[in-house]
N, CA, C and O of each residue as an XYZ file, in Angstrom:
768
protein
N      -9.679      0.623      5.096
C      -9.775      0.491      3.928
C     -10.380     -1.129      4.094
O     -10.141     -1.862      5.053
N     -11.648     -1.651      2.298
C     -11.756     -1.981      2.462
C     -12.266     -2.785      1.021
O     -13.239     -2.353      0.404
N     -11.531     -3.961      0.568
C     -11.745     -4.414     -0.138
C     -12.906     -5.507     -0.503
O     -12.573     -6.529      0.098
N     -14.492     -5.827     -1.438
C     -15.079     -6.887     -1.588
C     -15.022     -7.592     -2.845
O     -15.258     -6.749     -3.710
N     -14.804     -8.836     -3.433
C     -14.534     -9.650     -4.540
C     -15.113    -11.036     -4.282
O     -14.860    -12.042     -3.619
N     -16.395    -10.385     -5.504
C     -16.554    -12.155     -6.053
C     -16.611    -12.565     -7.412
O     -15.777    -11.915     -8.041
N     -17.123    -13.222     -8.017
C     -16.894    -13.473     -9.241
C     -16.519    -12.164    -10.124
O     -15.424    -11.669    -10.389
N     -18.057    -11.729    -10.540
C     -18.525    -10.944    -11.210
C     -18.312     -9.366    -10.645
O     -18.235     -8.487    -11.503
N     -18.232     -9.062     -9.502
C     -17.811     -7.861     -8.822
C     -16.262     -7.273     -8.282
O     -15.476     -8.162     -7.951
N     -15.807     -5.947     -8.180
C     -14.845     -5.537     -7.196
C     -15.086     -4.266     -6.652
O     -15.345     -3.263     -7.316
N     -14.964     -4.352     -4.998
C     -15.951     -3.467     -4.327
C     -14.524     -2.691     -4.127
O     -13.541     -3.344     -4.477
N     -14.259     -1.219     -3.542
C     -13.271     -1.369     -3.047
C     -14.049      0.307     -2.250
O     -14.808      1.124     -2.771
N     -13.387      0.271     -0.722
C     -13.881      1.039     -0.031
C     -12.909      1.619      0.711
O     -12.043      0.909      1.222
N     -12.912      3.418      0.931
C     -12.221      3.716      2.528
C     -13.071      5.087      2.719
O     -12.888      6.132      2.095
N     -14.251      4.789      3.939
C     -15.214      5.444      4.359
C     -16.022      5.439      3.511
O     -16.432      4.367      3.066
N     -16.629      7.041      2.895
C     -17.975      6.758      2.550
C     -17.206      6.607      0.579
O     -18.131      6.796     -0.211
N     -15.864      6.336     -0.143
C     -15.547      6.841     -1.294
C     -15.446      5.633     -1.320
O     -15.394      4.906     -0.328
N     -15.409      5.289     -2.479
C     -14.106      4.157     -3.334
C     -14.970      3.866     -4.740
O     -15.610      4.588     -5.505
N     -14.639      2.345     -4.683
C     -14.966      2.592     -6.138
C     -16.568      1.112     -6.824
O     -16.719     -0.079     -6.554
N     -16.680      1.245     -6.948
C     -17.774     -0.569     -7.681
C     -18.169     -0.837     -8.938
O     -19.149     -0.352     -9.504
N     -17.091     -1.923     -9.542
C     -16.665     -2.700    -10.816
C     -17.321     -3.678    -10.879
O     -17.849     -4.120     -9.858
N     -17.466     -4.272    -12.065
C     -17.903     -5.029    -12.806
C     -16.158     -5.627    -13.467
O     -15.188     -4.924    -13.750
N     -16.295     -7.083    -13.539
C     -15.447     -7.586    -14.300
C     -15.435     -7.419    -16.101
O     -14.760     -8.240    -16.722
N     -15.917     -6.739    -16.590
C     -16.669     -6.758    -18.006
C     -15.956     -5.587    -18.818
O     -16.089     -5.613    -20.041
N     -15.277     -4.653    -18.291
C     -14.487     -3.463    -19.454
C     -14.869     -2.799    -19.868
O     -14.798     -2.263    -20.974
N     -15.581     -2.654    -18.678
C     -16.155     -1.050    -19.213
C     -15.613     -0.104    -17.935
O     -15.400     -0.759    -16.914
N     -15.429      0.929    -17.864
C     -15.214      2.276    -16.890
C     -16.458      2.165    -15.699
O     -17.590      1.687    -15.763
N     -15.654      2.877    -14.515
C     -17.087      2.382    -13.838
C     -15.807      4.424    -12.976
O     -14.612      4.712    -12.914
N     -17.001      5.063    -12.613
C     -16.765      6.121    -11.731
C     -15.474      6.002    -10.006
O     -15.819      5.043     -9.316
N     -14.702      6.489     -9.624
C     -13.699      6.411     -8.497
C     -14.383      8.029     -7.378
O     -14.437      9.248     -7.539
N     -14.704      7.216     -6.498
C     -14.860      8.205     -5.523
C     -13.554      9.228     -4.556
O     -12.646      8.530     -4.103
N     -13.510      9.885     -4.428
C     -12.547     10.159     -3.671
C     -11.563     10.684     -3.896
O     -11.213     11.609     -3.164
N     -10.727     10.265     -5.039
C      -9.732      9.994     -5.686
C      -8.857     11.043     -6.821
O      -8.670     10.832     -8.019
N      -8.389     12.274     -5.959
C      -8.150     13.743     -6.600
C      -7.378     13.102     -8.585
O      -7.839     13.745     -9.527
N      -6.722     12.378     -8.810
C      -6.189     11.980    -10.166
C      -7.086     10.751    -10.261
O      -6.765     10.195    -11.310
N      -7.833     10.224     -9.802
C      -8.600      9.294    -10.946
C      -9.718      9.120    -11.058
O     -10.176      8.519    -10.086
N     -10.488      9.381    -11.866
C     -12.192      9.721    -12.183
C     -13.297      8.135    -12.522
O     -14.465      7.881    -12.228
N     -12.234      7.360    -13.252
C     -12.766      6.461    -13.842
C     -11.842      5.317    -13.029
O     -11.111      5.679    -12.108
N     -11.941      3.731    -13.492
C     -11.727      2.717    -13.604
C     -12.171      1.551    -14.072
O     -13.374      1.310    -13.973
N     -11.451      0.779    -14.562
C     -11.575     -0.894    -15.235
C     -10.980     -1.892    -14.457
O      -9.761     -2.004    -14.587
N     -11.408     -2.459    -13.870
C     -10.801     -4.019    -13.735
C     -11.443     -4.522    -14.662
O     -12.362     -4.121    -15.376
N     -10.339     -6.307    -14.515
C      -9.356     -7.060    -14.957
C      -9.859     -8.469    -14.363
O      -8.952     -8.415    -13.533
N     -10.344     -9.387    -14.126
C     -10.333    -10.576    -13.793
C      -8.970    -11.317    -14.613
O      -8.937    -11.514    -15.827
N      -7.964    -11.638    -13.722
C      -6.793    -12.305    -14.733
C      -6.969    -13.760    -14.630
O      -6.868    -14.555    -15.565
N      -7.255    -14.045    -13.348
C      -7.614    -15.224    -12.783
C      -8.355    -15.865    -11.346
O      -8.978    -14.941    -10.823
N      -8.482    -17.039    -10.603
C      -9.297    -17.195     -9.248
C      -8.226    -16.377     -8.418
O      -8.521    -15.988     -7.287
N      -7.253    -16.169     -8.850
C      -5.955    -15.526     -7.257
C      -5.997    -14.340     -7.872
O      -6.739    -13.695     -7.131
N      -5.608    -13.477     -8.946
C      -5.151    -12.258    -10.068
C      -6.060    -11.116    -10.551
O      -6.671    -11.199    -11.616
N      -6.133    -10.049     -9.741
C      -6.928     -8.390    -10.338
C      -6.241     -7.491    -10.731
O      -5.605     -6.876     -9.876
N      -6.143     -7.173    -11.854
C      -5.883     -5.918    -12.000
C      -6.696     -4.311    -12.195
O      -7.670     -4.017    -12.888
N      -5.938     -3.550    -11.374
C      -6.904     -2.136    -11.696
C      -6.482     -1.387    -12.013
O      -5.469     -0.972    -11.450
N      -7.283     -0.447    -13.675
C      -6.376      0.123    -13.735
C      -6.978      1.738    -12.965
O      -8.063      1.638    -12.393
N      -6.325      3.107    -12.954
C      -7.464      4.246    -12.491
C      -7.267      5.136    -13.739
O      -6.074      5.353    -13.953
N      -7.926      5.581    -14.421
C      -7.847      6.602    -15.021
C      -8.178      8.121    -14.631
O      -8.682      8.409    -13.545
N      -7.777      9.281    -15.832
C      -7.645      9.736    -14.900
C      -9.018     10.592    -16.391
O      -9.494     10.072    -17.400
N      -9.166     11.760    -15.905
C     -10.639     12.583    -16.676
C     -10.692     12.597    -18.188
O     -11.623     13.003    -18.885
N      -9.294     11.978    -18.659
C      -9.105     11.791    -20.012
C      -8.944     10.459    -20.248
O      -9.294     10.368    -21.425
N      -8.752      9.776    -20.020
C      -8.884      8.591    -20.205
C      -7.833      8.293    -20.055
O      -7.681      7.090    -20.270
N      -6.913      8.824    -19.760
C      -4.775      8.358    -19.718
C      -5.034      7.209    -17.639
O      -5.586      7.488    -16.575
N      -4.218      5.971    -18.193
C      -4.310      5.256    -17.299
C      -2.981      6.669    -16.218
O      -2.246      7.568    -16.627
N      -3.341      6.066    -14.626
C      -2.812      7.230    -13.429
C      -2.498      6.267    -12.480
O      -1.650      6.689    -11.694
N      -2.822      5.261    -12.284
C      -1.739      3.799    -11.308
C      -2.410      3.151    -11.909
O      -3.571      3.323    -12.279
N      -1.640      2.255    -12.069
C      -2.133      0.804    -12.056
C      -2.139     -0.662    -10.652
O      -1.181     -1.371    -10.346
N      -2.977     -0.683    -10.309
C      -2.576     -1.926     -8.904
C      -3.308     -3.680     -9.866
O      -4.271     -4.203    -10.427
N      -1.908     -3.838     -9.413
C      -2.069     -5.438     -9.632
C      -1.752     -6.120     -8.328
O      -0.777     -5.895     -7.611
N      -2.958     -7.201     -8.078
C      -3.623     -7.923     -6.965
C      -3.332     -8.764     -7.314
O      -3.497     -9.079     -8.493
N      -2.627     -9.690     -6.224
C      -2.390    -11.163     -5.991
C      -2.560    -11.460     -4.934
O      -2.600    -10.696     -3.969
N      -2.743    -13.115     -4.934
C      -3.545    -13.748     -3.598
C      -1.670    -14.205     -3.235
O      -0.961    -14.253     -4.240
N      -1.193    -14.416     -2.282
C      -0.059    -15.436     -1.581
C       0.560    -16.109     -1.487
O       1.587    -15.787     -2.084
N       0.635    -17.024     -1.040
C       0.570    -18.424     -0.549
C       1.021    -18.418      0.766
O       1.607    -19.265      1.440
N       0.516    -16.971      1.061
C       1.357    -15.755      2.957
C      -1.041    -15.852      3.233
O      -1.772    -15.769      4.220
N      -1.161    -15.950      2.498
C      -2.675    -15.639      2.318
C      -3.091    -14.238      2.490
O      -4.267    -14.264      2.851
N      -2.488    -12.513      2.359
C      -3.038    -12.045      1.940
C      -2.621    -11.058      0.878
O      -1.466    -10.634      0.909
N      -3.307    -10.726      0.110
C      -3.352    -10.310     -0.958
C      -2.086     -9.113     -0.869
O      -2.370     -8.227     -0.062
N      -1.088     -8.979     -1.379
C      -0.351     -8.555     -2.745
C      -0.626     -7.482     -3.264
O      -1.025     -7.567     -4.425
N      -0.531     -6.022     -2.625
C      -1.155     -5.252     -4.462
C      -0.096     -4.974     -4.250
O       0.414     -5.000     -3.130
N       0.627     -4.551     -5.602
C       1.541     -3.632     -6.631
C       0.996     -2.485     -6.989
O       0.429     -2.411     -8.079
N       1.087     -1.164     -5.961
C       0.422      0.174     -6.925
C       1.725      0.495     -7.744
O       2.878      0.184     -7.444
N       1.303      1.154     -8.795
C       2.492      1.459    -10.018
C       1.579      2.748    -10.131
O       0.359      2.867    -10.241
N       2.437      3.517    -10.074
C       2.168      5.812    -10.890
C       3.048      5.649    -12.177
O       3.516      4.540    -12.435
N       3.269      6.657    -12.940
C       4.132      7.019    -14.457
C       5.200      7.424    -13.331
O       4.936      8.289    -12.496
N       6.412      6.748    -13.361
C       7.228      8.625    -13.009
C       7.570      7.771    -10.894
O       8.722      7.939    -10.494
N       6.883      7.246    -10.193
C       7.561      7.141     -8.860
C       7.164      5.020     -9.026
O       6.339      4.196     -9.421
N       8.737      5.219     -8.255
C       8.614      4.392     -7.658
C       6.684      3.186     -7.079
O       5.634      3.760     -6.790
N       6.810      1.951     -7.091
C       6.111      1.234     -7.072
C       5.399      0.694     -5.505
O       5.750      0.032     -4.528
N       4.554      1.219     -5.841
C       4.684      0.549     -3.657
C       3.929     -0.556     -3.806
O       3.494     -0.835     -4.923
N       3.560     -1.644     -2.306
C       2.959     -2.807     -1.956
C       2.434     -2.090     -0.895
O       2.950     -1.336     -0.070
N       1.255     -2.494     -1.093
C      -0.275     -3.185      0.021
C      -0.501     -4.703      0.457
O      -0.483     -5.640     -0.341
N      -0.647     -4.783      1.382
C      -1.158     -5.560      1.706
C      -2.734     -6.060      2.568
O      -2.838     -5.467      3.641
N      -3.510     -6.690      2.370
C      -4.950     -6.893      3.319
C      -5.406     -8.615      3.604
O      -5.026     -9.639      3.036
N      -5.887     -8.507      4.162
C      -5.802     -9.544      4.541
C      -8.070    -10.027      4.839
O      -9.152     -9.466      5.008
N      -7.200    -11.930      4.655
C      -9.040    -11.735      5.093
C      -9.996    -11.606      6.151
O      -9.451    -12.032      7.170
N     -11.383    -11.147      6.444
C     -12.101    -10.215      6.626
C     -13.341    -11.874      6.775
O     -13.616    -12.428      7.839
N     -13.831    -12.277      5.438
C     -14.538    -13.415      5.459
C     -14.507    -13.855      4.219
O     -14.290    -13.067      3.298
N     -14.776    -15.537      3.943
C     -14.691    -15.924      2.572
C     -13.281    -16.669      2.837
O     -12.203    -16.077      2.880
N     -13.512    -18.471      3.058
C     -12.953    -18.338      3.009
C     -11.995    -20.073      2.515
O     -11.344    -20.948      3.085
N     -12.587    -19.668      0.838
C     -11.933    -20.006      0.382
C      -9.745    -20.011     -0.186
O      -9.331    -19.450     -1.200
N      -9.031    -20.620      0.611
C      -7.902    -20.048      0.320
C      -7.602    -20.248     -0.770
O      -6.558    -19.670     -1.073
N      -8.183    -21.004     -1.791
C      -7.169    -20.875     -3.264
C      -7.688    -19.765     -4.436
O      -7.562    -20.007     -5.636
N      -8.286    -18.521     -3.921
C      -9.133    -17.342     -4.580
C      -9.255    -16.276     -3.874
O      -9.895    -16.439     -2.835
N      -8.981    -15.551     -4.014
C      -8.867    -13.931     -3.831
C     -10.130    -13.260     -3.737
O     -10.088    -12.055     -3.489
N     -12.020    -14.195     -3.992
C     -12.645    -14.080     -3.787
C     -13.140    -13.717     -2.064
O     -12.785    -14.567     -1.248
N     -14.005    -12.388     -1.471
C     -14.064    -12.824     -0.079
C     -13.717    -11.377      0.381
O     -12.897    -10.717     -0.258
N     -14.436    -10.801      1.667
C     -14.070     -9.526      2.082
C     -12.539     -9.245      2.779
O     -12.047     -9.848      3.732
N     -12.028     -8.274      2.088
C     -10.146     -8.209      2.941
C     -10.408     -6.657      3.832
O     -11.261     -5.783      3.678
N      -9.661     -6.744      4.464
C      -8.906     -5.386      4.969
C      -7.663     -4.938      4.460
O      -6.791     -5.716      4.071
N      -7.524     -3.317      4.451
C      -6.369     -3.197      4.074
C      -4.827     -3.155      5.304
O      -5.292     -2.491      6.230
N      -3.737     -3.422      5.602
C      -2.824     -3.134      5.857
C      -1.768     -2.544      5.924
O      -0.719     -3.188      5.902
N      -1.769     -1.271      6.016
C      -0.606     -0.784      5.878
C       0.330     -0.291      7.142
O       0.177      0.361      8.175
N       1.445     -1.023      6.417
C       2.631     -1.428      6.962
C       3.440     -0.375      7.348
O       4.338     -0.857      6.658
N       3.886      0.480      7.748
C       4.384      2.036      7.811
C       6.050      1.610      9.304
O       5.852      0.816     10.223
N       6.800      2.010      9.206
C       7.852      3.119      9.408
C       8.259      3.762     10.164
O       8.749      4.860      9.898
N       8.142      3.050     11.872
C       8.933      4.918     12.485
C      10.138      4.461     13.399
O      10.394      3.737     14.361
N      10.646      5.225     12.615
C      12.143      5.481     13.214
C      12.562      6.403     13.716
O      12.915      7.405     13.094
N      12.646      6.196     15.635
C      12.632      7.177     16.116
C      14.116      8.467     15.572
O      15.289      8.191     15.319
N      13.409      9.850     15.559
C      14.959     10.197     15.562
C      14.201     12.047     17.041
O      12.975     12.133     17.106
N      14.599     12.565     17.456
C      15.382     13.794     18.155
C      13.358     13.931     17.826
O      12.836     14.088     16.722
N      12.845     13.843     18.782
C      11.110     15.021     18.659
C      10.444     14.595     17.389
O       9.780     15.306     16.634
N      10.893     12.557     17.200
C      10.200     12.983     16.236
C      10.404     10.989     15.368
O      10.746      9.909     15.848
N       9.923     11.485     13.821
C      10.339      9.971     13.622
C      10.528     10.399     12.236
O      10.052     11.402     11.704
N      11.522      9.229     11.563
C      11.808      9.161      9.698
C      10.320      7.962     10.142
O      10.083      7.170     11.054
N       9.602      8.445      8.871
C       8.708      6.946      8.499
C       8.185      7.235      6.797
O       7.996      8.301      6.210
N       8.066      5.946      6.369
C       7.641      5.164      5.372
C       6.981      4.034      5.459
O       6.849      2.977      6.076
N       6.494      4.918      4.283
C       6.000      3.412      4.594
C       6.141      1.564      3.390
O       6.377      1.510      2.183
N       5.886      0.375      4.361
C       7.256     -0.389      3.499
C       6.831     -0.743      2.204
O       5.727     -1.209      1.923
N       7.831     -0.481      1.362
C       7.673     -0.186      0.043
C       8.603      0.647     -1.063
O       9.204      0.543     -2.133
N       8.186      1.747      0.252
C       8.803      3.074     -0.677
C      10.027      3.350      0.068
O      10.634      3.179      1.125
N      10.043      4.012     -1.395
C      12.292      4.766     -1.592
C      12.986      4.915     -0.343
O      13.940      4.364      0.205
N      11.660      6.461      0.097
C      12.498      7.271      0.861
C      11.509      7.651      1.980
O      10.344      7.887      1.658
N      12.076      7.766      3.924
C      11.356      8.338      4.431
C      11.318      9.705      4.264
O      12.101     10.567      3.866
N       9.474      9.634      4.944
C       9.307     11.379      5.108
C       9.819     11.942      7.067
O       9.243     11.356      7.984
N      10.556     12.711      7.297
C      10.773     13.718      8.302
C       9.568     13.833      9.101
O       9.052     14.531      8.228
N       8.864     13.784      9.787
C       8.383     14.138     10.671
C       8.356     14.755     12.070
O       8.706     13.900     12.883
N       8.059     15.966     12.670
C       8.214     16.103     14.512
C       7.572     16.952     14.889
O       7.082     17.774     14.115
N       7.382     16.990     16.293
C       6.346     17.062     16.935
C       7.012     18.951     17.477
O       7.662     19.312     18.458
N       6.502     19.649     16.406
C       7.136     21.000     16.786
C       6.181     22.118     15.976
O       6.248     23.269     15.544
N       5.229     20.973     16.069
C       4.073     22.555     15.116
C       3.733     22.520     13.760
O       2.588     22.604     13.317
N       4.951     22.372     12.997
C       5.002     22.801     11.921
C       4.404     20.870     10.647
O       4.143     19.692     10.888
N       4.497     21.769      9.432
C       3.261     20.942      8.636
C       4.247     20.689      7.661
O       4.907     21.419      6.922
N       4.139     18.660      7.962
C       5.181     18.366      7.247
C       4.736     17.700      5.854
O       3.574     17.299      5.797
N       5.632     17.534      4.624
C       5.215     17.352      3.557
C       4.799     15.899      3.546
O       5.398     15.043      4.197
N       3.832     15.672      2.841
C       2.874     13.897      2.628
C       3.363     13.202      1.291
O       3.500     13.393      0.083
N       3.557     12.160      2.419
C       3.602     10.906      0.232
C       3.044     10.046      0.791
O       3.999      9.340      1.112
N       1.665      9.274      1.379
C       1.338      8.665      0.959
C       0.678      8.131      0.540
O      -0.271      8.899      0.388
N       0.214      6.467     -0.130
C      -0.041      5.999     -0.749
C      -1.532      5.628     -1.129
O      -2.091      4.706     -0.534
N      -2.362      6.554     -2.406
C      -3.297      6.073     -2.603
C      -4.378      6.707     -1.441
O      -5.303      6.161     -0.839
N      -3.736      8.402     -1.387
C      -4.388      9.503     -0.694
C      -3.789     10.500     -0.970
O      -2.952     10.706     -1.848
N      -4.379     11.397      0.080
C      -3.828     12.678     -1.738
C      -3.656     14.296     -0.404
O      -3.997     15.459     -0.621
N      -3.134     13.814      0.650
C      -3.345     14.546      1.705
C      -1.903     15.595      1.279
O      -0.996     14.769      1.184
N      -1.392     16.781      1.034
C      -0.079     17.457      1.032
C       0.767     17.474      1.849
O       1.951     17.239      1.608
N       0.135     17.854      3.342
C       1.268     17.994      4.570
C      -0.116     17.089      5.825
O      -1.308     16.822      5.978
N       1.446     16.963      6.483
C       1.591     16.385      7.671
C       1.677     17.231      8.892
O       2.337     18.254      8.711
N       1.095     17.048     10.312
C       1.543     17.468     10.955
C       1.088     16.609     13.015
O       0.056     16.213     13.558
N       1.921     16.674     13.255
C       2.022     15.706     13.944
C       2.177     16.724     15.690
O       2.815     17.756     15.897
N       1.454     16.033     16.512
C       1.488     16.512     18.129
C       1.066     15.150     18.782
O       0.323     14.196     18.551
N       2.148     15.691     19.929
C       3.063     14.534     20.626
C       1.286     14.981     21.870
O       0.716     16.071     21.847
N       0.929     13.967     22.613
C      -0.209     13.822     23.601
C       0.863     13.531     24.839
O       1.037     14.217     25.846
N       1.394     12.544     24.527
C       2.318     11.444     25.804
C       3.080     10.978     25.369
O       3.198     11.214     24.167
N       4.206      9.926     26.066
C       5.341      9.620     25.402
C       4.648      8.452     24.724
O       5.466      7.901     23.987
N       3.028      7.639     24.665
C       2.971      6.972     24.211
C       1.548      6.989     23.089
O       0.947      5.994     22.685
N       1.330      8.073     22.843
C       0.520      8.382     21.738
C       0.405      9.717     21.083
O       0.755     10.610     21.855
N       0.058     10.110     20.001
C       0.765     11.016     19.043
C      -0.869     11.656     18.343
O      -1.870     11.005     18.643
N      -0.981     12.479     17.750
C      -2.821     13.147     16.553
C      -1.895     13.118     15.569
O      -0.859     13.674     15.932
N      -1.857     12.712     14.517
C      -1.556     12.873     13.526
C      -2.570     13.709     12.305
O      -3.320     12.798     11.953
N      -2.937     14.856     11.559
C      -3.093     15.144     11.618
C      -3.230     16.132      9.829
O      -2.902     17.291      9.575
N      -3.834     15.069      8.925
C      -3.248     15.601      7.715
C      -4.719     16.625      6.926
O      -5.930     16.633      7.141
N      -3.566     17.596      5.705
C      -3.785     18.491      5.286
C      -4.657     18.718      3.680
O      -5.450     19.605      3.994
N      -4.792     18.561      2.933
C      -4.659     19.315      1.586
C      -5.048     20.629      1.599
O      -6.222     20.872      1.878
N      -4.198     21.632      1.321
C      -4.312     22.581      1.254
C      -4.164     23.265      3.150
O      -3.378     22.910      4.028
N      -5.285     24.335      3.190
C      -5.814     24.479      4.493
C      -6.787     23.571      5.039
O      -7.421     23.600      6.093
N      -6.768     22.984      4.350
C      -8.009     22.002      4.737
C      -8.190     20.766      5.530
O      -8.404     19.815      4.778
N      -8.179     20.446      6.761
C      -7.665     19.065      7.401
C      -8.560     18.095      7.201
O      -9.614     17.869      7.796
N      -7.961     17.450      6.158
C      -8.622     15.807      5.677
C      -9.028     14.671      6.440
O     -10.023     13.976      6.234
N      -7.607     14.455      7.935
C      -8.404     13.143      8.827
C      -7.071     13.704      9.882
O      -5.930     14.155      9.977
N      -8.179     13.291     10.468
C      -6.972     13.351     12.364
C      -7.648     11.867     12.644
O      -8.785     11.400     12.587
N      -6.207     11.339     13.008
C      -5.335      9.928     13.619
C      -4.453     10.531     15.165
O      -3.647     11.384     15.538
N      -5.404      9.229     15.736
C      -4.494      9.173     16.915
C      -3.705      7.738     17.096
O      -4.492      6.804     17.245
N      -2.494      7.417     17.112
C      -1.866      6.727     17.039
C      -1.568      6.488     18.497
O      -1.693      7.548     19.111
N      -1.211      5.458     19.298
C      -1.160      5.093     20.172
C      -0.503      3.613     20.405
O      -1.032      2.532     20.145
N       0.998      3.890     21.053
C       1.745      2.581     20.987
C       1.552      1.449     21.919
O       0.701      1.709     22.769
N       2.121      0.182     22.031
C       1.357     -0.815     23.105
C       2.818     -0.465     24.179
O       3.981     -0.134     23.949
N       2.111     -0.714     25.272
C       3.372     -0.528     26.153
C       4.563     -1.737     26.197
O       5.346     -1.830     27.142
N       4.580     -2.786     24.848
C       5.402     -3.498     24.754
C       6.358     -2.529     23.965
O       7.463     -2.326     24.469
N       6.009     -1.842     22.649
C       6.394     -0.955     21.735
C       6.374     -1.883     20.479
O       6.788     -1.552     19.368
N       5.741     -3.297     20.869
C       5.505     -3.606     19.665
C       4.176     -3.160     18.371
O       4.244     -3.834     17.344
N       3.599     -2.613     18.401
C       1.495     -2.436     18.059
C       1.815     -0.738     18.537
O       2.463     -0.026     19.304
N       0.601     -0.750     17.196
C       0.077      0.689     17.384
C      -0.829      1.027     16.919
O      -1.078      0.901     15.720
N      -1.541      1.535     17.737
C      -3.000      0.846     17.097
C      -3.841      3.098     17.032
O      -3.892      4.132     17.697
N      -4.368      2.335     15.371
C      -4.773      3.945     14.731
C      -5.967      3.663     14.581
O      -6.610      2.738     14.084
N      -6.295      5.188     15.404
C      -8.166      5.682     15.646
C      -8.182      6.803     14.370
O      -7.397      7.750     14.398
N      -9.071      6.633     13.328
C      -9.139      7.695     12.933
C     -10.996      8.375     13.554
O     -12.110      7.870     13.411
N     -10.525      9.743     14.267
C     -11.348     10.697     14.869
C     -11.919     11.434     14.168
O     -12.658     12.294     14.646
């Protein structure tokens, strides 16, 4: 996921979907999000932005509070009514102004994989409850932030790599290949 921020515009892209909005209080269309149809963004100051995602009736279904942290990352707190908030992180890929949120940013999804027999307990950093997935051919419920697959299936390739197949109903929405580094400290994810 990429975010581009200038003094006058906010653009978020995930593949061909996303949002292009100005900081003018107007609503702008979101593509690729089943819950939200429009968004309104506001620039709080040079280091903070708020995105309000709205359903078809204009009701807020998600609020993203994005702030530039002292660590140089954007910390985004995602809040949805009735759910525990989650924190997502973005690192700067262009733009050198360290005291401004302006620039091009790439999303970092921090995920913990806790090994269990023939699978993992998977949790996003900041989430309250891990999801159990196993290499058993079954589809497991998905609770990923900012995406709407309803189930996921893991298929082992070898001892250090596996496929992560995401479904919405019976339709495959994404296929990811996860490869664990030889030292076990890094996970590379390729979108196929």
